[in-house]
Steps between C-alpha positions, in 0.01 A plus 500: 500500500845490679461117535432497130810710408715240686329221311555667170870481556464116511217438257315714248309828510180333376448331840484845660174586329149430620386167381128424551474164660135498637182634350189401714166615390275580801119479502470887536649545164852597618816336420761402768849515337830409647835566340865426582568895521884457470524222764269664733145371407210734505129493455279729301117507483355609168140560390450210258300686229709820491837407651459801731747468798315439831779412724877427466827449684340220721776241591486200286752304703393136498230561239728480179855407457779763545696371190311519172650155401345326798151335486225569738116447506214692658127489519252764625236341735188706550297243718593238731755691708412575863215731506505497114767764488657486160881452466774382269667166574853453339796274481829656405873532554524793741861590503797564260689183624208281385513312824169636651216341330175612646130422504320822609177681571512868621311615790123504455365850526136607518331791310599751773876415455516302825708183512273211598734209443883520495705383203549139439827348353706190494779481759851562369619180620237276347317652202240215521343645817317815572549692825 
């Protein structure tokens, strides 16, 4: 929120709210939601039929833009990942200066919460290549 208070001095208070930029339905009936969260993107997981909160305050860095005026895209992939571990894939502007454009997939985690594959992202120098 401190970052946002500095930005408010230069722009407008509206940008310091949480703007939902990604809603990805998952096959288990939950919704994967990412919002700008006052220039600090965060992910929330809701039950799709009741909107009950299942998880929140997961970092959304790289998943949705930090600025509500920036564009991004994301898709939830259930099958086809290594070991068919589901994940979000995204393309977004990942910083306030709008210079870090990223293609990103978070770490693949199994049902026990163990990281099986590390995150995958485009390199800062060349956004056309993944590291």
